[in-house]
C-alpha angles and dihedrals in degrees: 000000000000090000091054092052090049091051091047091050092049091049091049092050092048094049093045090051091047091050090050092051092047092051090051091050090048091052091053098043103040095075090048091050092048091051091049092051091049091052091047090051092049091051091048092049089053090050091050094048111016096164096067124104091201134021117188134168110261111221099164119141092249090058091046093052092048091051092050092064110103096229089057096045092114090070107085103172138014123207121196115222121204139178122197089354095304123112107243101170148316141261117217127204106211132188106193117192132215101045116151091263097030130273123002116212117201144146128232129189120215126185121221087256089062097251116137112236102186148347132204131174110225098185141352141153095214124146114279110247094021121038091018087068086083086074093056122101093241092062093042090053090049091060092054123094096021117131120232091193091064093067141282116336112245138182116253134182090219109020110218106156133054090256096054120100122189106253120226109250111237093010106082093144092053092045092050091048091055092045091053089053094046092050091048088054089047090054092052090046092053089052092052098043105051 
């Protein structure tokens, strides 16, 4: 019995020391990780809307009320893009649920005219070789220059209109997840640009 208490005490001391060390490491690394994520987001925003002089998070009440609607719940943040002091469009950070591997987080830029200017996946757990193709440049380029004002964006085998996006072969669930998110961003955009 005494031996068991000694072992339990040793185990407690070891785990307490390990937890203390881990908390110290976390305190040192968390600001670095936060800075890295902020820089990655800034780079992605510039990829999604490269023509803007300034991109800032839009926290106005109109944006907040649009985001509170349940059909637009995939849109998590809105960034206002301006050139020469005039708002020219928006970038939307979207977390779309029900992908094959879970949620897909991405950003999409949309001009006031409704034309998409860029798309970038920020994170996903999709299947390599299939759903991960959404992170490839070919898919990202296929999302550009569509027009959300022309109707709902849809997947097409051979895109021929400005609402058609090239679907990912073998990854219908991932494609539909992204389309739901894109159309949620389009709904918010239509509410902002009246």
